Every structure is written in structure tokens, then in C-alpha cells.
C-alpha positions in Angstrom: 169.8 114.3 107.9 166.9 116.3 106.5 166.0 118.4 109.5 162.5 119.8 109.3 161.5 120.6 112.9 163.0 120.6 116.4 162.5 121.9 119.9 162.1 125.7 119.8 163.0 125.5 116.1 160.7 128.3 114.9 161.5 130.5 117.9 165.3 130.3 117.7 165.3 130.9 113.9 162.9 133.9 114.4 160.7 132.4 111.7 157.0 133.4 111.2 155.7 130.0 110.6 154.0 129.5 114.0 154.1 133.1 115.4 151.1 134.2 113.4 149.0 131.8 115.4 150.1 133.2 118.8 147.0 134.4 120.6 149.0 137.0 122.5 149.7 138.7 119.2 146.0 139.4 118.7 145.4 143.0 117.8 149.1 143.7 117.3 149.4 142.8 113.6 150.3 146.4 112.6 152.8 146.9 115.5 154.5 143.5 115.3 155.9 142.8 111.8 156.9 139.2 111.3 160.1 140.1 109.4 163.5 138.7 110.4 164.9 142.1 111.1 162.0 143.1 113.4 161.1 139.8 115.1 161.7 139.3 118.8 161.9 136.3 121.1 162.6 135.4 124.7 162.4 132.2 126.6 159.6 131.7 129.0 160.4 128.8 131.4 157.1 127.3 132.6 156.3 124.9 135.3 153.1 124.0 137.2 151.8 127.2 138.7 150.7 125.6 142.0 147.7 127.9 141.8 145.7 129.2 144.7 142.5 128.3 142.8 143.8 125.3 140.8 141.5 124.2 137.9 143.1 120.8 137.8 141.9 120.1 141.3 138.4 121.2 140.4 138.5 119.0 137.2 139.4 115.8 138.9 136.4 113.5 139.6 138.3 111.1 141.8 139.9 113.6 144.2 143.4 112.5 143.2 144.5 116.1 142.6 144.8 118.1 145.8 146.5 121.2 147.1 148.4 120.6 150.3 147.3 122.9 153.1 150.7 122.9 154.8 152.7 124.5 151.8 150.3 125.1 148.9 151.9 122.5 146.6 149.5 120.8 144.2 150.0 117.1 143.9 148.5 113.9 142.4 147.6 111.0 144.6 148.7 108.2 142.4 146.6 105.6 144.3 143.4 107.6 143.7 144.1 108.6 140.1 141.8 106.7 137.7 143.3 108.0 134.6 140.3 110.0 133.4 142.5 112.9 132.2 140.1 115.7 133.0 143.0 117.4 134.8 145.0 117.4 131.6 142.3 119.3 129.7 141.4 121.3 132.8 144.8 122.9 133.3 144.9 126.0 131.1 148.8 126.1 131.4 148.9 122.5 130.1 151.3 121.4 132.9 149.5 118.1 133.7 150.4 115.1 131.5 149.2 111.5 131.2 151.6 108.7 131.7 150.5 106.0 129.2 152.7 103.4 130.9 151.2 103.8 134.4 147.8 105.1 133.3 148.1 107.9 135.8 148.3 111.7 135.6 151.6 113.3 136.6 152.9 116.9 137.0 155.5 119.0 138.7 155.7 118.3 142.4 157.7 121.4 143.2 160.3 118.8 144.5 158.3 118.6 147.8 160.7 116.3 149.6 163.4 118.9 149.1 161.1 121.7 150.1 160.2 119.9 153.3 163.9 119.6 154.1 164.4 123.4 153.4 166.1 122.9 150.1 165.3 124.5 146.8 163.8 122.7 143.8 166.1 121.0 141.4 165.2 123.4 138.5 166.0 126.4 140.7 169.3 125.1 142.1 170.6 124.0 138.7 169.6 127.1 136.7 172.8 128.5 135.3 171.3 132.0 134.9 170.1 132.0 138.6 166.7 133.0 137.3 164.5 131.4 139.9 163.6 132.4 143.4 161.8 130.5 146.1 160.1 131.9 149.2 157.0 132.1 151.3 153.9 134.1 150.7 151.3 134.6 153.4 147.8 134.9 152.0 144.2 135.0 153.0 142.7 131.6 152.0 139.2 132.9 152.6 139.6 135.7 150.0 140.8 133.4 147.2 137.4 132.7 145.6 136.3 136.3 145.7 139.6 137.4 144.0 139.2 134.7 141.3 135.6 135.9 140.6 136.7 139.5 139.9 134.6 140.8 137.0 137.1 142.6 134.9 140.0 140.4 133.9 142.3 143.4 133.9 141.7 143.7 137.7 142.7 140.1 138.4 146.4 141.1 138.9 145.5 143.6 141.6 142.8 141.3 143.1 145.5 138.6 143.7 147.8 141.1 145.2 145.1 142.0 147.7 145.0 138.4 148.9 148.6 138.5 150.0 149.5 139.6 153.6 152.3 141.8 154.6 154.6 139.7 156.9 155.9 142.8 158.6 152.5 143.8 159.8 152.4 143.2 163.6 148.7 142.3 163.4 149.4 139.6 160.7 152.3 138.3 162.7 150.2 138.0 165.8 147.3 136.3 164.0 149.6 133.9 162.2 151.2 132.9 165.5 147.8 132.4 167.1 146.8 130.1 164.3 149.9 127.9 164.7 152.3 129.1 161.9 155.8 128.5 163.3 158.0 131.3 164.2 160.7 130.3 161.7 158.1 130.4 159.0 157.1 133.9 159.9 160.7 134.9 159.8 161.1 133.3 156.4 158.0 135.1 155.1 159.6 138.4 156.2 162.8 137.6 154.3 161.1 136.0 151.3 162.6 137.1 148.0 159.3 136.2 146.3 157.3 138.5 148.5 159.9 141.3 147.8 159.6 140.9 144.1 155.8 140.5 144.0 154.4 142.7 146.7 157.1 145.1 147.8 158.8 146.1 144.6 156.0 144.8 142.3 158.2 143.8 139.4 157.0 140.2 139.2 153.7 139.5 137.4 151.4 136.4 137.1 151.2 134.4 133.9 147.8 134.8 132.3 145.8 135.9 135.3 142.6 135.8 133.1 142.6 132.1 133.6 141.4 132.9 137.2 143.4 130.2 138.8 145.5 132.7 140.7 148.9 131.3 139.7 151.8 131.3 142.1 154.7 131.2 139.7 155.3 134.8 138.8 157.6 136.4 136.2 159.7 139.5 135.8 159.0 140.8 132.2 162.1 141.0 130.0 163.7 144.4 129.5 165.3 144.7 126.1 168.7 146.4 125.8 167.5 150.0 126.5 170.9 151.6 126.1 171.2 150.3 122.5 167.8 151.7 121.6 168.6 155.0 123.3 171.8 155.5 121.4 170.2 154.4 118.1 167.6 157.1 118.6 170.3 159.7 119.3 169.3 160.3 123.0 171.4 160.7 126.1 171.4 157.4 127.9 171.8 159.1 131.3 168.5 161.0 130.9 165.8 159.0 132.6 163.0 160.6 130.6 164.7 159.5 127.3 165.3 156.0 128.7 161.7 155.7 129.7 160.5 157.1 126.4 162.4 154.3 124.5 160.5 151.6 126.4 157.7 152.2 123.9 160.3 151.6 121.1 161.5 148.2 122.3 161.3 145.2 120.1 159.0 143.4 122.6 155.9 145.6 122.7 154.4 146.4 126.1 151.0 145.3 124.8 152.4 141.8 124.0 153.8 141.5 127.5 150.5 142.7 128.8 148.7 139.9 127.0 151.0 137.5 128.8 151.1 138.9 132.3 148.2 141.3 133.0 145.2 140.2 130.9 146.0 143.0 128.4 146.5 145.9 130.7 149.8 147.5 129.7 150.0 149.9 132.8 151.6 147.5 135.2 154.0 146.2 132.6 155.2 149.8 131.8 155.7 150.4 135.5 157.8 147.3 135.8 159.9 148.2 132.8 160.4 151.7 134.1 161.5 150.4 137.4 164.0 148.0 135.9 165.3 150.9 133.7 165.6 153.1 136.8 167.7 150.4 138.6 169.9 150.1 135.5 170.4 153.9 135.3 171.1 154.4 139.0 173.6 151.5 139.2 175.4 152.7 136.1 175.8 156.2 137.7 177.2 154.6 140.8 179.6 152.4 139.0 180.9 155.3 136.9 180.9 157.7 139.8 178.3 159.9 138.1 175.5 161.8 139.6 172.2 159.9 139.3 169.5 161.8 137.6 167.5 163.9 140.1 164.1 162.4 140.9 165.0 159.1 139.2 163.7 156.8 142.0 160.6 159.0 142.7 159.6 158.8 139.1 158.9 155.1 139.5 157.4 155.4 143.0 160.4 154.2 144.8 163.4 155.4 146.9 167.1 155.1 146.2 167.2 152.4 148.8 164.5 150.5 147.1 166.4 150.6 143.8 169.6 149.4 145.5 167.7 146.6 147.2 166.1 145.5 144.0 169.5 145.6 142.3 171.0 143.4 145.0 168.1 140.9 144.8 168.2 140.6 141.0 171.9 140.8 140.3 174.1 139.8 143.3 171.9 138.0 145.7 173.5 135.0 147.4 172.2 131.6 147.7 170.4 132.0 151.0 168.8 135.2 149.7 167.4 133.7 146.6 166.0 130.6 148.4 164.3 131.2 151.7 162.7 127.9 152.5 162.1 126.9 156.1 162.0 123.1 156.7 158.7 121.4 157.5 157.9 120.7 161.1 157.7 117.1 162.0 155.6 117.7 165.0 152.7 118.8 162.7 152.8 115.6 160.7 150.0 113.9 162.6 147.7 116.9 162.5 148.3 117.4 158.8 147.7 113.8 158.0 144.4 113.8 159.8 143.4 117.0 157.9 144.4 115.4 154.6 142.3 112.3 155.3 139.2 114.6 155.8 139.5 115.8 152.3 138.3 112.6 150.9 135.4 110.3 151.4 134.1 107.4 149.3 130.7 107.6 147.7 128.9 104.2 148.0 128.1 102.6 144.7 130.2 105.1 142.7 133.6 106.5 142.1 135.5 108.4 144.8 134.2 112.0 145.1 136.1 115.0 146.2 134.6 117.2 149.0 136.6 120.3 149.7 136.3 121.7 153.2 136.8 125.2 154.5 140.4 126.1 155.2 141.3 125.6 158.8 143.3 128.8 158.8 142.7 132.1 157.0 146.4 132.8 157.1 148.3 130.1 155.1 152.0 130.0 154.2 152.8 128.5 150.9 156.3 127.9 149.2 156.0 129.0 145.6 158.4 130.3 143.0 158.8 133.4 140.8 
């Protein structure tokens, strides 16, 4: 066999053949040297983002693409799809594909039958590394378009954070209950690991927020082996200042991660990496019965309880802590079906047209992943 190319071939061999064309490396040519000894790689598992402002839905002329109000999942109505493929070119994440056998567009469904039954998606449950978390996020549906229209792309991350509600806020709980969100969903929102990672600890970041789709699959940036870099530089690994200083010397530049997750703003990325480094330092001190560096938690804007909670969530969380998915309520099926039918209307003498209507509720619960 004369192997010339394969899946992840260039990435796994750390070869520069395709890396030079990576748009996220723009402006980093001096910092990132495409030599074997200096190259870096990490896997970035990607699925449909099930965005709050999905461009695939906006691109579909027939109204086949739609975002479910009850849980935020973006789906394709196979009966309405006409195979025009505008959704394929309209998705900046390239997660919609065309089935040439059926002539229909298809995409990730977030395993919605399992979600409705309170079960995690197949990709989450079968992940050997336990990388994926699923939970509820309460958000203000009326604020989505304003957040997506934020002028400066670097402000889009913070704009999307402002859309999310705090499920522990009594006012939010009362309003959600008034608008018909079930009590078990509110409880799930309070226990949501996704909310903890995105809004409370703020270590998860959106993928390419500059696309303005407000994606709902968030990522925790990779922290390279800090201890190795510290020792190689001759520093004391227990000194948090030295550990934080070496973040700038990691193989994966903060600027590259910023191009992926924060539209080029390295500030949030550095804060995430410092927080992860602080968790590692504190837990190392506890395991070895050493004194944790004074002021370690405060240096990243957290408490020792916050660092311990983050460690538990990322390292030893049990099944029911990683997946907090309340089952769908059958009693709402009739109301939701009626609302779904109102999304569509036929245009006489022409193709089906999509007419979005204002959200019935300004507080919406959606089951998304990080």
C-alpha cells in the first residue's frame, strides 16, 4: 500500500503541509514555528452547535430547518426539505451535510429522542475520556439578536454570557415558573454542569463567536503540561506566580486559542488557563499534604471552595453530575405541536416560506453540550 493521506494524517504526524493554511494562525507566523520539535496539536471534537441564532435556519428557503422551542435543538424537517443546500453553505461550522441518496439535508440531532427521555447523547455517553457534559441553560430569548449584533467581535463572548440567566436567582425562578417551565427543569438548571462551567466558573468558551450564531457547544481550552514547562525553565512548580508565568511559554499559544474561542481576545483564555493551573496546584498540595500557596484562589478570582468544586466537576464527577437532563413533559406535547405548526405557512404559487414568530417565552430552557 502506498499511503499518501488519511484521516488526521497531517495533524497526527505534526507535519506542516496543511497547517500553514490554518486561518487561526494568522499573525502568529513568528511565534509559531512549523518545525517538528516545536509543533503542537490537540483534538477538537466538533458537532452541530445548536446555536441560539442559527444561520442554517436563516439560510433555509423552505423552512425545513428549525430550532425547537422546547429544548433549543436544531433539526431538519425531512418532509419540507427541498434539497437546495443553502443550509450547507450557510453553516459556518460546516455541520450540515447533503445526503445524495435521499436528496435531503441532514445534521446532528443531539439525539433528541434520548434527550426527551432524560438520557445523554450517544457521543457523550460513549466518550472514553468523559469529555462531554450536558445540561440546561436558561437564557433570555428576546436578547439573542441584540447580543448577536454586538459591534466588536471581541465583545461577543461577554454578550452571549449576558443572555444567560442565573437559575439560583429567586426572581428568575419565579418568572420561569410563571411562564410554565416545569419545576424539575428549574431544578436541573440549578444543577447543570454546563451552567457551572460556562457561567459560574467561566472556564468554557464558545467556538468562533465571531460567526455571530451564539453557539451552544462550548469548550474548555487545553492546558499543556505546565509542570514540565516549569521544571524545564528551572522554576519551582509550587510557586503559583511561576506556574502562571509559564502559561505564556506553552506550546499552544494563548493567541491561537483566542482565535478559536474568543474572536482573538487572549484575556479570557489566559484567565481560563490560570484557573485550571490554580486547580492543579491546589489539588497537588492537598494530595501531597503540602500548604497551598497563599492567595492562590484569590489570584484567579475564586475561592478554595470554587477550585475544589471545579476539580470535582472536571476530574471525578459521577454520571448524574455530568449529565443533568430532565425528561420531556408529555402533557406539553399538544401545546408544543400547535406552536410548531404556527412556524410554517404555505405561500400560494411558490415554495414554502419560513415565517419566524416572536418567542412565546423570554425565559427558555435548552439542553446543550459543552
